[in-house]
C-alpha positions as CSV (number, residue, x, y, z in Angstrom):
1,M,-64.7,217.4,39.1
2,R,-64.3,215.9,35.6
3,N,-67.3,217.8,34.3
4,R,-65.9,221.1,35.1
5,L,-62.8,220.3,32.9
6,Y,-64.7,219.4,29.8
7,P,-65.2,223.3,28.8
8,L,-61.6,224.0,29.7
9,A,-60.5,221.0,27.5
10,K,-62.7,222.3,24.7
11,G,-61.0,225.6,24.7
12,L,-57.7,224.1,24.8
13,R,-58.5,222.2,21.7
14,K,-59.3,225.3,19.9
15,N,-56.0,227.0,21.0
16,M,-53.3,224.2,20.5
17,T,-49.8,225.2,20.3
18,Q,-47.8,224.9,17.0
19,A,-46.3,221.7,18.4
20,E,-49.4,220.1,19.5
21,R,-51.0,221.0,16.0
22,K,-48.0,219.2,14.3
23,L,-48.3,216.1,16.4
24,W,-52.1,215.9,16.1
25,K,-51.8,215.9,12.3
26,Y,-50.1,212.4,12.8
27,L,-52.1,211.1,15.6
28,K,-55.6,211.8,14.4
29,N,-57.7,209.4,12.4
30,K,-56.1,206.4,13.8
31,Q,-52.9,207.1,11.6
32,L,-50.8,204.9,14.1
33,G,-53.4,202.2,14.3
34,V,-55.0,203.2,17.5
35,K,-57.4,206.2,18.4
36,F,-55.9,209.3,20.2
37,R,-57.9,212.0,21.8
38,R,-56.7,215.5,22.3
39,Q,-56.9,217.7,25.4
40,Y,-58.7,215.1,27.1
41,P,-59.7,215.1,31.0
42,I,-58.5,212.4,33.3
43,D,-59.6,212.9,36.7
44,N,-58.2,216.3,37.8
45,Y,-56.0,216.7,34.9
46,I,-56.3,217.5,31.1
47,V,-53.6,215.6,29.1
48,D,-52.6,216.6,25.7
49,F,-53.0,213.5,24.0
50,V,-54.1,210.0,25.2
51,C,-54.9,206.7,23.7
52,L,-57.3,205.1,26.0
53,E,-56.9,201.7,24.3
54,S,-53.1,201.5,25.1
55,R,-53.4,203.7,28.2
56,L,-50.7,206.0,26.8
57,V,-50.6,209.7,27.6
58,V,-48.3,212.0,25.4
59,E,-47.4,215.5,26.8
60,I,-45.7,218.2,25.0
61,D,-43.8,220.7,27.2
62,G,-42.9,224.3,26.5
63,G,-41.8,227.2,28.7
64,Q,-45.0,226.9,30.7
65,H,-43.7,223.4,32.0
66,S,-41.0,224.6,33.9
67,E,-42.5,223.2,37.1
68,S,-40.9,219.8,37.1
69,R,-42.2,219.0,40.5
70,T,-45.8,219.6,39.3
71,D,-45.2,217.4,36.2
72,T,-43.7,214.7,38.2
73,S,-46.7,214.6,40.6
74,R,-49.0,214.5,37.8
75,D,-47.1,211.7,35.9
76,E,-47.0,209.8,39.1
77,Y,-50.7,210.0,39.5
78,L,-51.4,209.1,35.9
79,R,-49.1,206.1,36.3
80,S,-50.9,205.1,39.5
81,Q,-54.0,204.9,37.4
82,G,-52.4,202.6,34.9
83,F,-51.2,205.1,32.2
84,K,-47.8,205.2,30.6
85,V,-46.6,208.6,30.2
86,L,-44.3,210.1,27.4
87,R,-43.1,213.6,27.5
88,F,-41.5,215.7,24.6
89,W,-40.3,219.2,24.4
90,N,-42.1,221.5,21.8
91,T,-38.8,221.9,19.9
92,E,-38.4,218.1,19.7
93,V,-42.0,217.8,18.1
94,L,-41.2,220.7,15.7
95,E,-37.7,219.6,14.7
96,N,-37.8,215.6,14.8
97,I,-41.3,214.5,14.4
98,E,-40.3,211.0,13.1
99,G,-38.3,210.5,16.3
100,V,-41.4,211.5,18.4
101,L,-43.5,209.2,16.4
102,D,-41.2,206.2,16.7
103,K,-41.0,206.7,20.5
104,I,-44.8,206.8,20.6
105,R,-45.1,203.7,18.3
106,G,-42.7,201.9,20.7
107,M,-45.1,202.6,23.7
108,L,-48.3,201.5,21.8
């Protein structure tokens, strides 16, 4: 199942949202001291960002994420696999990047 997600993940990396691009600017190249990957397949899901070393998933939610039940199921599954999950709204990333980065640092 995972292999089928790689082409989709690659496409998502090419079409990141404004908020995803902004956060990636701060996460890439180990700027927080650890390696993050973007649009990364984990089992049946593609997560926005993940630090495998710290088992931390970071998701950015916008209008397409109005299905809180789906997000809850996804988060529960990721947690059952040993991941911590942080979620931020697009506006939070765009308007308060330092606050977002502080929360991420606190979970690493």
